[in-house]
DSSP file (Angstrom, degrees, kcal/mol; ACC not computed):
  #  RESIDUE AA STRUCTURE BP1 BP2  ACC     N-H-->O    O-->H-N    N-H-->O    O-->H-N    TCO  KAPPA ALPHA  PHI   PSI    X-CA   Y-CA   Z-CA
    1    1 A M              0   0    0      0, 0.0     2,-0.3     0, 0.0     0, 0.0   0.000 360.0 360.0 360.0 138.9  136.2  121.6   63.9
    2    2 A T        -     0   0    0      2,-0.0     2,-0.5     0, 0.0     0, 0.0  -0.735 360.0-147.2 -86.9 141.0  132.6  123.0   63.7
    3    3 A R        +     0   0    0     -2,-0.3     2,-0.3     2,-0.0     0, 0.0  -0.962  27.0 167.2-106.7 120.7  129.7  121.4   65.5
    4    4 A I        -     0   0    0     -2,-0.5     2,-0.5     2,-0.0    -2,-0.0  -0.925  32.1-141.9-134.4 156.8  126.4  121.7   63.8
    5    5 A S        +     0   0    0     -2,-0.3     2,-0.3     2,-0.0    -2,-0.0  -0.976  35.4 161.4-112.7 127.2  123.0  120.2   64.1
    6    6 A V        -     0   0    0     -2,-0.5     2,-0.5     2,-0.0    -2,-0.0  -0.997  41.0-117.9-150.8 148.2  121.4  119.5   60.7
    7    7 A D        -     0   0    0     -2,-0.3     2,-0.4     2,-0.0    -2,-0.0  -0.789  36.3-166.1 -86.7 129.8  118.5  117.4   59.3
    8    8 A V        -     0   0    0     -2,-0.5     2,-0.4     4,-0.0     3,-0.0  -0.949  28.1-111.0-118.4 138.2  119.9  114.9   56.7
    9    9 A N     >  -     0   0    0     -2,-0.4     4,-2.2     1,-0.2     5,-0.1  -0.569  27.1-149.2 -64.4 123.8  117.9  112.8   54.2
   10   10 A D  H  > S+     0   0    0     -2,-0.4     4,-2.3     1,-0.2    -1,-0.2   0.844  92.9  53.2 -66.7 -36.9  118.4  109.2   55.6
   11   11 A E  H  > S+     0   0    0      2,-0.2     4,-2.6     1,-0.2    -1,-0.2   0.930 111.1  44.0 -65.6 -45.3  118.3  107.7   52.1
   12   12 A W  H  > S+     0   0    0      2,-0.2     4,-2.8     1,-0.2     5,-0.2   0.922 113.1  52.5 -66.5 -41.5  120.9  109.9   50.7
   13   13 A L  H  X S+     0   0    0     -4,-2.2     4,-2.5     1,-0.2    -2,-0.2   0.916 111.4  46.4 -61.3 -42.1  123.1  109.4   53.8
   14   14 A A  H  X S+     0   0    0     -4,-2.3     4,-2.0     2,-0.2    -2,-0.2   0.911 112.5  50.3 -62.6 -44.7  122.8  105.6   53.5
   15   15 A A  H  X S+     0   0    0     -4,-2.6     4,-2.3     2,-0.2    -2,-0.2   0.913 113.3  45.5 -64.5 -43.5  123.6  105.8   49.8
   16   16 A A  H  X S+     0   0    0     -4,-2.8     4,-3.0     1,-0.2     5,-0.3   0.924 110.2  55.2 -64.4 -41.3  126.7  108.0   50.5
   17   17 A R  H  X>S+     0   0    0     -4,-2.5     4,-1.3     1,-0.2     5,-0.9   0.880 108.6  47.5 -59.1 -39.5  127.7  105.7   53.3
   18   18 A E  H  <5S+     0   0    0     -4,-2.0    -1,-0.2     2,-0.2    -2,-0.2   0.936 115.8  44.3 -68.5 -47.1  127.6  102.7   50.9
   19   19 A V  H  <5S+     0   0    0     -4,-2.3    -2,-0.2     1,-0.2    -1,-0.2   0.893 119.8  40.4 -65.2 -42.2  129.6  104.5   48.2
   20   20 A L  H  <5S-     0   0    0     -4,-3.0    -1,-0.2    -5,-0.2    -2,-0.2   0.588  99.6-131.5 -83.5 -13.3  132.2  105.9   50.6
   21   21 A G  T  <5 +     0   0    0     -4,-1.3    -3,-0.2    -5,-0.3    -4,-0.1   0.772  50.5 155.1  68.0  28.0  132.5  102.9   52.8
   22   22 A T      < -     0   0    0     -5,-0.9    -1,-0.2    -6,-0.2     3,-0.0  -0.376  40.0-148.7 -82.4 164.9  132.2  104.8   55.9
   23   23 A D  S    S+     0   0    0     -2,-0.1     2,-0.3     1,-0.0    -1,-0.1   0.413  72.1  34.2-117.4   4.9  131.0  103.5   59.2
   24   24 A S  S  > S-     0   0    0      1,-0.1     4,-2.1    -7,-0.0     5,-0.1  -0.939  77.1-111.6-146.4 172.5  129.2  106.3   60.9
   25   25 A K  H  > S+     0   0    0     -2,-0.3     4,-2.5     2,-0.2     5,-0.2   0.921 118.5  48.4 -69.2 -43.9  127.1  109.4   60.0
   26   26 A V  H  > S+     0   0    0      1,-0.2     4,-2.5     2,-0.2     5,-0.2   0.935 111.6  48.1 -70.6 -45.1  129.7  111.8   61.0
   27   27 A A  H  > S+     0   0    0      2,-0.2     4,-2.4     1,-0.2    -1,-0.2   0.893 113.4  51.1 -64.7 -39.4  132.5  110.0   58.9
   28   28 A T  H  X S+     0   0    0     -4,-2.1     4,-2.3     2,-0.2    -1,-0.2   0.925 110.9  45.6 -61.3 -46.9  130.1  109.9   55.9
   29   29 A I  H  X S+     0   0    0     -4,-2.5     4,-2.1     2,-0.2    -2,-0.2   0.954 116.2  46.1 -62.7 -50.1  129.3  113.6   56.1
   30   30 A N  H  X S+     0   0    0     -4,-2.5     4,-2.0     1,-0.2    -2,-0.2   0.853 112.2  50.5 -63.9 -37.8  132.9  114.5   56.5
   31   31 A A  H  X S+     0   0    0     -4,-2.4     4,-2.0    -5,-0.2    -1,-0.2   0.894 111.2  49.3 -66.2 -39.9  134.0  112.1   53.7
   32   32 A A  H  X S+     0   0    0     -4,-2.3     4,-1.9     2,-0.2    -2,-0.2   0.857 111.9  47.2 -70.4 -34.1  131.4  113.6   51.3
   33   33 A L  H  X S+     0   0    0     -4,-2.1     4,-2.0     1,-0.2    -1,-0.2   0.903 112.7  49.6 -70.8 -35.9  132.5  117.2   52.1
   34   34 A R  H  X S+     0   0    0     -4,-2.0     4,-2.4    -5,-0.2    -2,-0.2   0.868 108.9  53.8 -71.4 -34.3  136.1  116.2   51.6
   35   35 A E  H  X S+     0   0    0     -4,-2.0     4,-2.1     1,-0.2    -1,-0.2   0.928 110.0  46.2 -63.2 -44.1  135.1  114.5   48.2
   36   36 A F  H  X S+     0   0    0     -4,-1.9     4,-2.1     2,-0.2    -2,-0.2   0.894 112.0  51.8 -74.8 -31.0  133.5  117.7   46.9
   37   37 A A  H  X S+     0   0    0     -4,-2.0     4,-2.2     2,-0.2    -2,-0.2   0.935 111.7  46.6 -60.4 -45.3  136.5  119.8   48.1
   38   38 A V  H  X S+     0   0    0     -4,-2.4     4,-2.6     2,-0.2    -2,-0.2   0.857 111.1  52.6 -68.9 -37.6  138.9  117.5   46.2
   39   39 A R  H  X S+     0   0    0     -4,-2.1     4,-2.6     2,-0.2    -1,-0.2   0.911 108.5  50.3 -60.0 -45.5  136.6  117.6   43.2
   40   40 A K  H  X S+     0   0    0     -4,-2.1     4,-2.2     2,-0.2    -2,-0.2   0.931 111.5  47.6 -59.7 -48.5  136.7  121.5   43.2
   41   41 A Q  H  X S+     0   0    0     -4,-2.2     4,-2.8     1,-0.2    -2,-0.2   0.922 111.2  52.5 -62.5 -40.4  140.6  121.4   43.4
   42   42 A A  H  X S+     0   0    0     -4,-2.6     4,-2.4     1,-0.2    -2,-0.2   0.922 108.8  49.3 -58.9 -44.9  140.7  118.9   40.5
   43   43 A K  H  X S+     0   0    0     -4,-2.6     4,-2.5     1,-0.2    -1,-0.2   0.906 112.2  48.5 -59.2 -43.6  138.5  121.1   38.4
   44   44 A E  H  X S+     0   0    0     -4,-2.2     4,-2.1     2,-0.2    -2,-0.2   0.903 112.1  47.6 -64.0 -44.1  140.7  124.1   39.1
   45   45 A L  H  X S+     0   0    0     -4,-2.8     4,-2.3     2,-0.2    -1,-0.2   0.893 113.1  48.7 -62.6 -41.2  143.9  122.2   38.4
   46   46 A I  H  X S+     0   0    0     -4,-2.4     4,-2.3     1,-0.2    -2,-0.2   0.902 110.7  52.1 -65.3 -43.6  142.3  120.8   35.0
   47   47 A A  H  X S+     0   0    0     -4,-2.5     4,-1.3     2,-0.2    -2,-0.2   0.885 109.4  49.1 -64.5 -42.9  141.2  124.5   34.1
   48   48 A A  H  < S+     0   0    0     -4,-2.1    -1,-0.2     1,-0.2    -2,-0.2   0.911 112.8  47.6 -66.4 -40.6  144.8  125.7   34.7
   49   49 A L  H >< S+     0   0    0     -4,-2.3     3,-1.3     1,-0.2    -2,-0.2   0.855 106.2  57.2 -63.4 -37.1  146.2  122.9   32.5
   50   50 A D  H 3< S+     0   0    0     -4,-2.3    -1,-0.2     1,-0.3    -2,-0.2   0.835 107.2  50.0 -60.6 -33.2  143.6  123.7   29.9
   51   51 A D  T 3< S+     0   0    0     -4,-1.3     2,-0.4    -5,-0.2    -1,-0.3   0.390  95.5  94.5 -83.6  -0.2  145.0  127.3   29.8
   52   52 A T    <   -     0   0    0     -3,-1.3     2,-0.5    -4,-0.1    -3,-0.0  -0.832  69.9-139.3-102.1 129.9  148.6  126.0   29.5
   53   53 A D        -     0   0    0     -2,-0.4     2,-0.4     2,-0.0    -2,-0.1  -0.783  22.5-167.6 -89.0 129.4  150.4  125.6   26.1
   54   54 A F        -     0   0    0     -2,-0.5     2,-0.7     2,-0.0    -2,-0.0  -0.937  12.6-154.7-115.3 135.1  152.4  122.3   26.0
   55   55 A E        +     0   0    0     -2,-0.4    -2,-0.0     1,-0.1     0, 0.0  -0.940  24.3 162.4-114.8 114.5  155.0  121.6   23.3
   56   56 A V    >   +     0   0    0     -2,-0.7     3,-1.5     2,-0.1     4,-0.3   0.336  28.6 121.9-112.9   2.3  155.3  117.8   23.1
   57   57 A E  T 3  S+     0   0    0      1,-0.3    -2,-0.0     2,-0.1     0, 0.0  -0.528  86.7  11.3 -70.1 125.5  157.0  117.4   19.8
   58   58 A G  T >> S+     0   0    0     -2,-0.3     4,-2.1     3,-0.0     3,-0.5   0.475  87.7 128.9  89.3  -3.3  160.2  115.5   20.2
   59   59 A S  H <>  +     0   0    0     -3,-1.5     4,-2.5     1,-0.2     5,-0.3   0.859  66.4  59.0 -60.9 -37.6  159.4  114.6   23.8
   60   60 A G  H 3> S+     0   0    0     -4,-0.3     4,-1.3     1,-0.2     7,-1.2   0.904 108.3  44.7 -59.4 -41.8  160.2  111.0   23.3
   61   61 A E  H <4 S+     0   0    0     -3,-0.5    -1,-0.2     1,-0.2    -2,-0.2   0.890 111.8  53.9 -65.1 -42.7  163.7  111.8   22.2
   62   62 A A  H  < S+     0   0    0     -4,-2.1    -2,-0.2     1,-0.2    -1,-0.2   0.876 116.1  36.2 -63.2 -40.1  164.2  114.2   25.1
   63   63 A W  H  < S-     0   0    0     -4,-2.5    -1,-0.2    -5,-0.1    -2,-0.2   0.620  97.5-148.9 -88.5 -13.8  163.2  111.7   27.8
   64   64 A G  S >X S+     0   0    0     -4,-1.3     4,-2.1    -5,-0.3     3,-0.9  -0.043  70.0  74.1  70.4 175.7  164.7  108.6   26.3
   65   65 A Y  T 34>S-     0   0    0      1,-0.3     5,-1.6     2,-0.2     4,-0.4   0.866 133.0 -51.9  47.1  46.3  163.1  105.1   26.9
   66   66 A G  T 345S-     0   0    0      1,-0.2     3,-0.4    -6,-0.2    -1,-0.3   0.821 111.8 -42.7  71.6  33.8  160.3  105.9   24.5
   67   67 A G  T <45S-     0   0    0     -7,-1.2    -1,-0.2    -3,-0.9    -2,-0.2   0.697 109.3 -58.8  82.1  24.6  159.2  109.2   26.0
   68   68 A G  T  <5S+     0   0    0     -4,-2.1    -1,-0.2    -8,-0.2    -2,-0.2   0.418 129.0  85.4  85.0  -3.0  159.5  107.9   29.6
   69   69 A R  T   5 +     0   0    0     -3,-0.4     2,-1.1    -4,-0.4    -3,-0.2   0.833  69.4  69.8 -99.7 -37.9  157.0  105.1   29.0
   70   70 A D      < +     0   0    0     -5,-1.6     3,-0.3    -6,-0.2    -2,-0.2  -0.716  49.1 162.9 -91.5 100.1  159.0  102.2   27.6
   71   71 A L    >>  +     0   0    0     -2,-1.1     3,-1.5     1,-0.2     4,-0.5   0.211  38.9 114.3 -99.8  12.9  161.2  101.0   30.5
   72   72 A S  T 34 S+     0   0    0      1,-0.3     4,-0.4     2,-0.2     3,-0.3   0.820  78.7  45.6 -57.6 -34.6  162.0   97.6   28.8
   73   73 A R  T 3> S+     0   0    0     -3,-0.3     4,-2.8     1,-0.2    -1,-0.3   0.585  90.9  88.4 -84.9 -13.6  165.8   98.5   28.4
   74   74 A L  H <> S+     0   0    0     -3,-1.5     4,-1.7     1,-0.2    -1,-0.2   0.908  88.1  43.2 -63.2 -47.3  166.1   99.8   32.0
   75   75 A A  H  X S+     0   0    0     -4,-0.5     4,-2.2    -3,-0.3    -1,-0.2   0.903 115.8  48.9 -63.8 -42.5  167.0   96.5   33.7
   76   76 A E  H  > S+     0   0    0     -4,-0.4     4,-2.6     1,-0.2     5,-0.2   0.923 113.1  48.6 -59.8 -46.6  169.5   95.5   30.9
   77   77 A D  H  X S+     0   0    0     -4,-2.8     4,-1.9     1,-0.2    -1,-0.2   0.852 110.1  50.5 -65.6 -30.4  171.1   98.9   31.1
   78   78 A A  H  X S+     0   0    0     -4,-1.7     4,-2.0    -5,-0.3    -2,-0.2   0.905 111.7  48.2 -75.2 -40.9  171.3   98.7   34.9
   79   79 A R  H  X S+     0   0    0     -4,-2.2     4,-2.0     2,-0.2    -2,-0.2   0.922 112.0  50.3 -63.8 -42.4  173.0   95.1   34.6
   80   80 A Q  H  X S+     0   0    0     -4,-2.6     4,-0.9     1,-0.2    -2,-0.2   0.919 110.2  49.9 -62.4 -44.8  175.5   96.5   32.0
   81   81 A A  H  < S+     0   0    0     -4,-1.9    -1,-0.2    -5,-0.2     3,-0.2   0.870 111.2  48.3 -66.3 -36.8  176.4   99.4   34.2
   82   82 A R  H  < S+     0   0    0     -4,-2.0    -1,-0.2     1,-0.2    -2,-0.2   0.899 111.8  49.2 -64.3 -40.1  177.1   97.2   37.2
   83   83 A S  H  <        0   0    0     -4,-2.0    -1,-0.2     1,-0.3    -2,-0.2   0.607 360.0 360.0 -79.1 -15.4  179.2   94.8   35.1
   84   84 A A     <        0   0    0     -4,-0.9    -1,-0.3    -3,-0.2    -2,-0.1   0.506 360.0 360.0 -80.7 360.0  181.3   97.6   33.7
């Protein structure tokens, strides 16, 4: 961990502290830095996905249960499998 001495705008620090829910100046600054690092990673991931071709035609049939979203039959299927 790097130790630095820096002048920080008190209003911005208080606003960030409120948004982040932190309880100290150090925690607020570290949480804000972490937030920006995560945003950068998310942007990079989104950019990578934007450059990727996806073929989704027929995915509902391939995954079953309505494309992996409709799990309404799952409990009934499990009951039937247990009783068989």
